[in-house]
C-alpha positions as CSV (number, residue, x, y, z in Angstrom):
1,M,94.2,124.1,91.6
2,S,94.6,120.6,90.3
3,Q,94.5,117.6,92.6
4,V,97.8,116.1,93.8
5,R,97.7,112.5,92.7
6,V,99.3,110.2,95.3
7,L,100.4,106.5,95.1
8,V,100.6,104.8,98.5
9,V,103.2,102.0,98.7
10,D,103.3,99.8,101.8
11,D,103.3,96.1,102.4
12,S,100.7,96.4,105.2
13,V,97.1,96.4,104.1
14,T,96.2,98.2,107.3
15,M,98.8,100.9,106.8
16,R,97.8,101.4,103.2
17,A,94.2,101.9,104.3
18,L,95.0,104.3,107.1
19,F,97.4,106.5,105.1
20,S,94.9,106.5,102.2
21,G,92.1,107.4,104.5
22,V,93.9,110.4,105.9
23,L,95.1,111.7,102.5
24,E,91.7,111.2,100.8
25,K,90.0,113.4,103.4
26,A,92.4,116.3,102.6
27,D,91.4,119.0,100.1
28,G,93.5,118.9,96.9
29,I,94.8,115.4,97.3
30,E,93.6,112.3,95.5
31,V,94.9,108.8,96.2
32,V,95.0,107.2,92.8
33,G,96.5,103.8,93.7
34,H,98.0,101.4,96.2
35,A,100.9,98.9,96.0
36,G,102.2,96.3,98.4
37,D,105.7,95.9,96.9
38,A,108.2,97.4,94.4
39,N,106.8,95.3,91.5
40,E,103.3,96.5,92.0
41,A,104.5,100.1,92.5
42,R,106.5,100.0,89.3
43,D,103.4,99.0,87.3
44,Q,101.3,101.6,89.1
45,I,103.7,104.4,88.4
46,A,103.7,103.6,84.7
47,A,100.0,103.3,84.5
48,L,98.8,106.1,86.8
49,K,101.7,108.6,86.6
50,P,101.2,109.9,90.2
51,D,102.5,113.3,91.3
52,V,103.8,112.0,94.6
53,M,104.5,108.6,96.1
54,T,104.6,107.6,99.7
55,L,106.9,104.7,100.2
56,D,107.6,102.3,103.1
57,V,111.3,101.6,104.0
58,E,110.6,98.0,104.9
59,M,109.0,95.9,102.2
60,P,109.3,92.3,101.0
61,G,111.7,91.6,98.2
62,M,113.2,94.9,97.0
63,S,113.5,97.2,100.0
64,G,112.0,100.7,100.0
65,L,115.5,102.2,99.9
66,E,116.5,100.0,96.9
67,F,113.3,100.9,95.1
68,L,113.7,104.6,95.9
69,E,117.2,104.5,94.3
70,E,115.7,102.9,91.2
71,V,112.9,105.5,91.0
72,M,115.2,108.5,91.4
73,R,117.4,107.1,88.7
74,D,114.8,105.9,86.1
75,R,111.7,108.0,86.8
76,P,112.5,110.8,89.3
77,M,109.4,112.0,91.3
78,P,108.6,113.4,94.7
79,V,108.8,110.6,97.3
80,V,107.8,110.8,101.0
81,M,109.2,107.9,103.0
82,L,106.8,106.4,105.6
83,S,108.2,103.9,108.1
84,T,108.7,103.1,111.7
85,L,112.4,103.1,110.8
86,T,112.3,106.9,110.6
87,Q,112.1,106.8,114.4
88,K,114.8,104.3,115.3
89,G,116.8,103.8,112.1
90,A,118.2,107.3,111.5
91,S,120.9,106.0,109.1
92,A,118.2,104.5,106.9
93,S,116.2,107.8,107.0
94,L,119.3,109.8,106.2
95,R,120.1,107.5,103.3
96,A,116.6,108.0,101.9
97,L,117.1,111.8,102.1
98,E,120.4,111.5,100.3
99,L,118.8,109.4,97.5
100,G,116.3,112.2,97.0
101,A,113.3,111.6,99.2
102,V,111.5,114.8,100.1
103,E,111.1,113.8,103.7
104,C,111.0,110.8,106.1
105,F,107.7,110.8,107.9
106,P,107.3,108.5,111.0
107,K,104.5,106.1,111.1
108,P,102.4,106.4,114.3
109,T,103.4,103.9,117.0
110,Q,99.8,102.9,117.2
111,A,98.0,101.9,113.9
112,T,94.7,103.7,114.7
113,M,92.8,106.3,112.8
114,E,93.0,108.6,115.8
115,E,96.8,108.6,115.7
116,F,96.8,109.0,111.9
117,T,94.3,111.9,112.2
118,R,96.5,113.6,114.7
119,L,99.4,113.5,112.2
120,A,97.2,114.4,109.2
121,P,97.8,118.1,108.9
122,K,101.6,117.7,108.8
123,L,101.5,114.8,106.3
124,T,99.0,116.4,104.0
125,A,101.0,119.7,104.0
126,L,104.1,117.8,103.2
127,V,102.5,115.9,100.3
128,R,101.2,119.2,98.8
129,A,104.6,120.9,99.2
130,A,106.4,117.9,97.6
131,A,104.1,118.0,94.6
132,S,105.1,121.6,93.8
133,G,108.9,121.3,94.2
134,K,111.9,120.4,92.1
135,V,112.6,116.7,91.8
136,P,116.3,116.1,92.4
137,S,118.4,114.5,89.7
138,G,120.5,111.5,90.5
139,E,123.0,112.6,87.9
140,R,123.5,116.0,89.6
141,R,124.6,114.3,92.8
142,K,127.5,112.6,91.0
143,Y,129.0,115.9,89.9
144,A,129.3,118.1,92.9
145,R,132.1,120.7,92.4
146,A,135.4,120.1,94.3
147,A,136.4,122.3,97.2
148,E,138.9,125.1,96.6
149,E,142.4,124.4,97.9
150,Q,143.2,128.1,98.7
151,F,140.6,130.5,100.1
152,D,141.3,134.1,101.2
153,W,138.6,134.8,103.8
154,N,137.3,138.4,104.0
155,G,136.0,138.1,107.5
156,R,132.3,137.5,106.8
157,I,130.1,135.0,108.7
158,V,127.6,132.7,107.0
159,A,124.2,131.6,108.2
160,I,122.2,129.0,106.2
161,T,118.7,127.9,107.0
162,A,117.2,124.7,105.4
163,G,114.0,122.8,105.9
164,T,112.4,120.0,104.0
165,G,114.7,119.0,101.2
166,G,117.7,120.5,103.0
167,V,119.8,117.4,103.3
168,D,120.0,117.1,99.5
169,A,120.7,120.8,99.2
170,L,123.5,120.9,101.8
171,L,125.1,117.8,100.2
172,Q,125.3,119.8,97.0
173,I,126.7,123.0,98.6
174,L,129.0,122.0,101.4
175,P,131.5,119.8,99.4
176,E,132.5,123.0,97.7
177,F,133.6,124.5,101.0
178,P,137.4,124.7,101.6
179,A,139.0,123.5,104.8
180,N,139.4,127.2,105.9
181,C,135.9,128.1,105.0
182,P,134.1,131.1,106.6
183,P,132.5,130.3,110.0
184,T,129.1,128.9,109.0
185,L,126.0,128.3,111.1
186,I,123.4,126.0,109.6
187,L,119.9,126.0,111.2
188,M,117.5,123.1,110.4
189,Q,114.3,121.8,111.8
190,L,114.8,118.0,112.0
191,D,113.7,115.0,113.9
192,P,116.3,114.8,116.8
193,D,117.3,111.3,115.8
194,F,118.5,112.5,112.5
195,V,120.9,115.2,113.7
196,E,124.0,113.3,114.8
197,P,124.0,111.0,111.7
198,L,123.6,114.1,109.5
199,V,126.5,115.9,111.2
200,A,128.7,112.9,110.6
201,R,127.6,112.6,107.0
202,L,128.2,116.3,106.3
203,D,131.6,116.1,108.0
204,D,132.5,113.2,105.8
205,A,131.5,115.1,102.7
206,T,133.2,118.4,103.5
207,K,136.8,119.4,104.0
208,A,135.9,121.8,106.8
209,K,135.0,120.6,110.3
210,V,131.3,120.0,110.7
211,Q,130.0,119.8,114.3
212,L,126.9,120.0,116.4
213,A,126.0,123.5,117.7
214,Q,126.4,124.0,121.4
215,D,125.8,126.9,123.7
216,G,128.8,129.2,124.0
217,L,130.9,127.7,121.2
218,S,133.0,130.3,119.4
219,L,132.3,130.7,115.7
220,T,135.6,130.3,113.9
221,Q,137.0,129.9,110.5
222,G,137.1,126.4,109.1
223,N,134.1,125.3,111.1
224,I,130.5,124.5,110.2
225,Y,128.0,124.3,113.0
226,V,124.6,122.5,112.7
227,A,121.8,123.7,115.0
228,A,118.7,121.6,115.0
229,D,117.7,121.1,118.7
230,P,113.9,121.8,118.8
231,R,114.2,122.9,122.4
232,F,116.3,126.0,121.7
233,H,116.6,129.0,119.5
234,V,120.1,129.8,118.3
235,V,121.5,133.4,118.1
236,V,124.9,135.0,117.5
237,D,125.7,137.1,120.5
238,R,128.3,139.5,119.1
239,W,130.7,140.2,116.2
240,P,133.6,139.9,115.7
241,D,134.8,137.1,118.1
242,A,131.3,135.7,117.9
243,S,129.9,132.8,119.8
244,M,126.5,131.1,119.6
245,R,123.9,131.1,122.3
246,M,121.2,128.5,122.7
247,I,118.0,130.1,124.1
248,A,115.2,128.2,125.7
249,S,112.2,130.3,125.0
250,D,108.8,130.1,123.2
251,P,108.6,129.4,119.5
252,V,108.7,132.5,117.2
253,A,105.8,132.4,114.8
254,G,105.4,128.7,115.5
255,S,109.1,127.8,114.9
256,R,111.9,126.7,117.2
257,P,114.7,127.0,116.4
258,S,113.6,130.1,114.4
259,A,115.4,131.1,111.2
260,S,114.0,134.6,111.4
261,L,115.4,135.1,115.0
262,L,118.9,133.9,113.8
263,F,118.9,136.3,110.9
264,A,117.6,139.1,113.0
265,T,120.4,138.7,115.6
266,L,123.0,138.8,112.8
267,A,121.4,142.0,111.6
268,K,122.1,143.5,115.0
269,T,125.6,142.1,115.5
270,A,127.4,141.3,112.2
271,K,125.4,143.6,109.9
272,A,127.3,143.9,106.6
273,D,129.7,141.2,107.7
274,A,126.9,138.6,107.5
275,V,125.8,136.5,104.6
276,G,122.3,134.9,105.0
277,V,121.0,132.0,102.8
278,M,117.5,130.5,102.7
279,L,117.3,127.1,101.1
280,T,114.4,124.7,100.4
281,G,111.7,124.3,103.0
282,M,108.1,124.5,104.0
283,G,106.4,127.7,105.5
284,N,107.8,131.2,105.7
285,D,110.1,131.1,108.7
286,G,113.2,133.1,107.9
287,A,111.8,135.6,105.5
288,A,111.2,138.4,108.0
289,G,114.7,137.9,109.6
290,L,116.4,137.8,106.2
291,K,114.7,141.0,105.3
292,A,116.0,142.6,108.5
293,L,119.5,141.4,107.6
294,R,119.3,142.9,104.2
295,A,118.2,146.3,105.7
296,A,121.2,146.1,108.0
297,G,123.6,145.8,105.1
298,G,124.1,142.1,105.0
299,M,124.2,140.0,101.8
300,T,121.0,137.9,101.5
301,I,120.5,135.0,99.2
302,A,117.5,132.8,98.5
303,Q,117.6,129.6,96.6
304,D,115.7,130.0,93.4
305,P,112.3,128.5,94.2
306,A,112.3,126.7,90.8
307,S,115.4,124.8,91.9
308,A,114.1,123.9,95.4
309,M,112.8,120.5,96.4
310,V,110.2,122.4,98.4
311,R,109.7,126.0,97.2
312,E,107.6,127.6,100.0
313,A,110.4,129.0,102.2
314,P,112.6,130.5,99.5
315,A,109.5,131.8,97.7
316,A,108.4,133.6,100.8
317,A,111.8,135.3,101.1
318,V,111.6,136.4,97.5
319,A,108.0,137.7,97.9
320,A,109.0,139.6,101.0
321,G,111.9,141.4,99.2
322,A,114.3,139.8,101.6
323,A,116.8,138.4,99.0
324,I,119.4,140.5,97.2
325,Q,120.2,137.5,95.0
326,T,118.1,134.6,94.0
327,V,120.4,131.7,93.0
328,V,119.8,128.2,91.6
329,L,121.0,125.4,93.9
330,D,123.9,124.3,91.7
331,D,125.4,127.9,91.9
332,I,124.8,128.7,95.6
333,G,128.1,127.3,96.9
334,G,130.2,129.4,94.4
335,V,128.1,132.6,95.0
336,L,128.3,132.2,98.7
337,L,132.1,131.7,98.8
338,G,132.5,134.6,96.4
339,E,130.8,136.9,98.9
340,C,133.2,135.7,101.6
341,R,136.4,135.8,99.6
342,R,138.8,138.8,99.9
343,A,138.8,140.9,96.7
344,Q,142.0,140.8,94.7
345,A,143.9,144.0,94.5
346,A,144.0,145.6,91.1
347,A,147.4,145.2,89.3
């Protein structure tokens, strides 16, 4: 396998050295250059053609967000944002994800090699995953399809799981949802600081009502629920007249909330009345549960890995035989709504 070539962009010499040190120790990663501001980074990108760029939000002159917007417009490439702002400035982090960053990764609160070494496995896995995914197009974001005005619901419930790259994917899919969309439960693994700003952003982008998942809430038409609390699994307790339950128990195969557990409960409750969708993400959480849902008669959809910002999760679903349909991102909204629309009677 070829080396992942990384450009590290940060105005702090110390931070550049620490991030570079961690990445250079990882198998399959080569740090090919460093830059302290947008002007240096622009030149380095042209000269070195890196596979992935790490980028600080706070930089002198042109900010990291401004430079990210330029990069995604003029020379799209996988970008991992690295900044203390990812811990306290959730709106800046969310904006970076909207602009096309693969992920926002928090800098350690202490700039020591020990702290960086502790975070190294997650960071290096993220960089490798970013290098193999689909780089989002700024032009695509401008042309999301409009929502339907009339929607005749056939009674199915929707569950969508999304990981790294999921913000971009959801902002492509959900604006197509009508105000009376199927009850939809979205499960994500996010930094807790991102969740409320994300819910507000999705609600602003969607005609349906988007709200934070809570224990005991009824799952009703016209509502989209976002579950991302790392303390709880989320399950659907019955069908019809369903409600969600938040369960405080151990991670399932290392994940909490677990996508596989959510899909598995739908396989027991909603069965053929459920539509499960696996979007972009790292790892394989969700593949086993989606396969159980397919066996129970539910409709199962995986994002085409070639269209995913991070291909690991949907590729795992495809490899497991869990997906009845494999659909490119631009078409998922239409396909999903088609599965939840009442069939027209023959004339």
